[in-house]
C-alpha positions in Angstrom: -176.1 148.3 -178.3 -177.9 145.0 -177.5 -180.4 144.5 -174.7 -178.0 142.5 -172.6 -175.4 145.2 -172.6 -178.0 147.8 -171.8 -179.2 145.8 -168.8 -175.7 145.3 -167.6 -175.0 149.1 -167.8 -178.2 149.9 -166.0 -177.6 147.5 -163.2 -175.7 148.8 -160.1 -175.4 146.5 -157.1 -175.2 149.3 -154.7 -178.5 150.7 -156.0 -180.4 147.4 -155.7 -180.5 146.8 -152.0 -183.6 148.0 -150.0 -183.5 148.4 -146.3 -186.6 148.3 -144.0 -190.2 147.5 -144.9 -190.9 146.6 -148.5 -194.1 146.1 -150.6 -195.0 144.6 -153.9 -194.7 148.0 -155.7 -191.1 148.4 -154.5 -190.3 144.8 -155.5 -191.7 145.2 -159.0 -189.9 148.6 -159.4 -186.6 146.8 -158.7 -187.0 143.8 -160.9 -185.8 145.7 -164.0 -182.6 146.7 -162.1 -181.6 143.1 -161.5 -178.7 141.6 -163.5 -179.5 140.4 -167.0 -180.0 136.7 -167.4 -176.5 135.2 -167.8 -175.5 134.8 -171.4 -174.8 131.1 -171.0 -178.3 130.6 -169.6 -179.8 132.5 -172.5 -177.9 130.5 -175.1 -178.7 127.1 -173.4 -182.4 127.9 -173.2 -182.5 128.5 -176.9 -180.5 125.4 -177.8 -182.2 122.3 -179.1 -180.6 119.0 -178.2 -182.2 116.9 -181.0 -179.3 117.5 -183.4 -175.6 116.7 -183.4 -174.9 120.4 -183.7 -177.0 121.3 -180.7 -175.4 118.6 -178.6 -171.9 119.8 -179.6 -172.7 123.4 -178.9 -174.2 122.6 -175.5 -171.1 120.7 -174.4 -168.9 123.5 -175.7 -170.8 126.2 -173.9 -170.7 124.4 -170.6 -167.0 123.5 -170.9 -166.1 127.1 -171.6 -167.5 128.2 -168.2 -164.9 126.8 -165.8 -167.0 127.4 -162.7 -170.2 125.8 -164.0 -168.3 122.9 -165.5 -166.4 122.2 -162.3 -169.6 122.2 -160.3 -171.3 119.9 -162.7 -168.4 117.5 -162.6 -168.5 117.7 -158.7 -172.2 116.9 -158.8 -171.7 114.1 -161.2 -169.4 112.4 -158.6 -171.9 112.8 -155.8 -174.0 109.9 -154.5 -177.1 111.6 -155.8 -176.3 110.6 -159.3 -174.6 107.3 -158.6 -172.4 107.4 -161.6 -169.8 104.6 -162.0 -166.2 105.5 -161.5 -164.8 109.0 -161.3 -166.2 111.7 -163.7 -163.4 114.1 -164.8 -164.9 115.9 -167.8 -168.2 117.4 -169.0 -168.2 114.8 -171.8 -168.1 112.0 -169.2 -170.7 113.7 -167.1 -173.0 114.1 -170.2 -172.5 110.4 -171.0 -173.7 109.2 -167.6 -176.2 112.0 -166.6 -177.6 112.8 -170.0 -177.4 116.0 -172.1 -180.8 117.3 -170.9 -179.9 117.1 -167.3 -176.5 118.7 -167.8 -178.3 121.5 -169.7 -180.9 122.2 -167.0 -178.3 122.1 -164.1 -176.1 124.5 -166.0 -179.0 126.9 -166.5 -180.0 126.6 -162.9 -176.4 127.2 -161.6 -175.9 130.2 -163.9 -179.2 131.9 -162.9 -178.8 131.3 -159.2 -175.2 132.6 -159.3 -176.3 135.8 -161.0 -178.5 136.5 -158.0 -175.9 135.8 -155.3 -173.8 138.4 -153.7 -171.9 138.7 -150.4 -172.5 139.2 -147.6 -175.4 136.8 -147.5 -178.3 137.0 -145.2 -180.0 134.3 -143.1 -181.4 132.5 -146.2 -178.2 131.1 -147.7 -177.8 130.5 -151.5 -176.2 127.1 -150.8 -179.3 126.1 -148.8 -181.6 127.3 -151.6 -179.6 125.4 -154.2 -179.6 122.2 -152.1 -183.3 122.5 -151.6 -184.0 123.1 -155.3 -181.7 120.4 -156.6 -183.3 117.9 -154.2 -186.8 119.0 -155.2 -185.9 118.6 -158.9 -184.5 115.1 -158.2 -187.7 114.2 -156.2 -189.8 115.4 -159.1 -188.0 113.0 -161.4 -188.7 110.1 -159.0 -192.5 111.0 -159.0 -192.6 111.5 -162.7 -191.3 108.1 -163.4 -194.6 106.7 -162.1 -196.7 108.8 -164.4 -198.1 107.5 -167.7 -195.5 108.0 -170.5 -197.9 110.1 -172.6 -198.4 112.8 -169.9 -194.9 112.7 -168.3 -192.9 115.9 -168.8 -189.5 115.5 -170.3 -186.5 115.4 -168.0 -185.3 118.8 -169.1 -188.5 120.5 -168.1 -188.7 118.6 -164.8 -185.2 119.6 -163.7 -185.4 123.2 -164.8 -188.7 123.6 -163.1 -187.4 122.1 -159.9 -184.2 124.2 -159.9 -185.9 127.5 -160.5 -189.2 127.1 -158.6 -188.0 129.1 -155.5 -185.9 131.7 -157.3 -188.2 134.4 -155.9 -186.3 133.9 -152.6 -183.0 134.6 -154.4 -184.5 137.8 -155.8 -185.8 138.9 -152.4 -182.5 138.1 -150.8 -180.7 140.1 -153.5 -182.8 143.3 -153.5 -184.1 143.4 -149.9 -181.8 141.4 -147.5 -183.2 142.9 -144.3 -186.8 142.0 -145.4 -185.7 138.5 -146.4 -184.1 138.0 -143.0 -187.3 139.2 -141.3 -189.3 136.7 -143.5 -186.9 133.9 -142.6 -187.4 134.6 -138.9 -191.2 134.7 -139.2 -191.2 131.4 -141.2 -188.9 129.9 -138.5 -191.4 130.8 -135.7 -194.3 128.4 -135.0 -197.5 130.0 -136.3 -201.1 129.1 -137.1 -200.8 131.2 -140.3 -199.7 129.5 -143.5 -196.4 130.4 -145.1 -198.2 132.3 -147.9 -200.2 134.2 -145.4 -197.0 135.1 -143.5 -195.4 136.3 -146.8 -198.5 138.3 -147.8 -198.6 140.0 -144.4 -194.9 141.1 -144.7 -194.5 141.7 -148.4 -198.0 142.1 -149.8 -197.1 139.2 -152.1 -195.2 135.9 -152.0 -191.9 134.5 -153.3 -193.8 132.8 -156.2 -195.0 136.1 -157.6 -191.6 137.7 -157.1 -189.9 134.9 -158.9 -192.5 135.0 -161.7 -191.8 138.7 -162.3 -188.1 137.8 -162.7 -189.0 135.0 -165.1 -191.0 137.5 -167.2 -188.1 140.0 -167.1 -185.7 137.3 -168.2 -188.0 135.8 -170.8 -188.2 132.3 -169.3 -190.7 129.8 -170.9 -194.3 130.3 -169.9 -194.6 126.9 -168.3 -191.6 127.6 -166.0 -193.0 131.0 -165.0 -196.3 129.2 -164.1 -194.4 126.7 -162.0 -192.6 129.6 -160.1 -195.8 131.5 -159.6 -198.2 128.7 -158.7 -196.2 125.9 -157.0 -197.9 126.6 -153.7 -201.3 127.0 -155.2 -201.4 124.2 -157.9 -205.2 124.2 -158.1 -205.3 127.7 -159.5 -207.0 127.8 -162.9 -204.2 130.0 -164.1 -201.7 127.3 -163.3 -202.9 125.1 -166.2 -200.1 126.2 -168.6 -197.6 124.8 -166.2 -199.2 121.5 -165.5 -198.3 118.8 -164.6 -195.0 120.4 -163.6 -196.7 122.7 -161.0 -198.3 119.6 -159.3 -194.9 117.8 -159.4 -193.2 120.6 -157.6 -196.0 120.9 -155.1 -196.0 117.2 -154.2 -192.2 117.0 -154.0 -192.0 120.0 -151.6 -194.8 118.5 -149.4 -192.9 115.1 -149.3 -189.7 116.9 -148.3 -191.1 119.6 -145.9 -188.5 122.2 -144.8 -185.6 120.4 -146.6 -182.6 122.9 -146.4 -185.0 125.9 -146.1 -188.0 126.5 -144.0 -191.3 126.7 -145.9 -193.6 124.6 -143.6 -195.1 122.7 -146.6 -195.9 119.5 -144.8 -199.5 118.3 -145.4 -201.1 115.1 -146.3 -201.3 114.2 -150.0 -204.7 112.9 -151.0 -205.4 110.0 -153.3 -207.0 112.5 -155.7 -203.7 114.4 -156.0 -201.9 111.3 -157.1 -204.7 110.4 -159.5 -204.4 113.9 -161.0 -200.9 113.0 -162.1 -202.0 109.6 -163.4 -200.3 107.8 -160.5 -201.8 104.9 -158.5 -202.2 106.1 -154.9 -201.1 102.7 -153.8 -197.6 103.6 -154.9 -197.4 106.5 -152.5 -195.4 104.7 -149.8 -192.9 103.3 -152.3 -192.4 106.8 -153.9 -191.9 108.3 -150.4 -189.2 105.8 -149.7 -187.4 106.6 -152.9 -187.6 110.3 -152.3 -186.3 109.9 -148.7 -183.3 108.1 -150.2 -182.8 111.0 -152.7 -182.9 113.5 -149.8 -180.3 111.6 -147.9 -178.0 111.6 -150.8 -178.6 115.3 -151.5 -177.4 116.6 -148.2 -173.9 116.9 -149.6 -175.0 119.3 -152.3 -175.1 122.4 -150.0 -171.5 123.1 -150.8 -171.8 122.6 -154.6 -172.6 126.2 -155.6 
């Protein structure tokens, strides 16, 4: 029996929920009881798009999943992507959005859907998706101003943006009551930082929770680093995920509390722009572009 089948047999939704206080040890003990990474996400992650065969297989995989393909077509017709005319098929969507973007969005949708179950708590999966999609789009805006030789590829940018906050999905899935309590604490004005609030309640933070899922699912090391360090980009251990870690961090700070409450607003220093190879004088222009992206992304809350 393969590992996926074993994981699916081991997983029992009614056994995964935790009520009351929770700590890091309990969270880690439950990671292995979560659903296996969806098969389509596994296949897409291992699929290279630099050959005709890879491209054909990717389109075939996405088209075979009616829910994901319908959502991608819906996103393709949104103002966020500004595609001409009406998109009615995955082939059309790939033509206008690009194969790498379709691949990343499909992986993101599949993984988030695997960690969504009714009834939902106060932190809604649709809000998390809208936030993550917008952050991914904002990262792309910022990255366009980076030197070509250090700019991450679009596939990495979008996947990092879509999965950076997956720790919240995990927490909501295995400990809804605790996630609700965290949501309320983050919604209440406080002198403590969001990470301090999370540590006080959980003994850890959503980045570490998400990273543990990433390890369990075998996600790429740079994506795990993004998930774990996007709120602490100057950590020496974040190096393997750079410059994606910094891109997520800046995007979240330029869109504080977009769709979900994280209280990430803080001034971005010239040195932080320079660390990405971007002229600090372009900051205002980048902010305007990202503001436009955020406006267009508001309609995405219903796209999951």
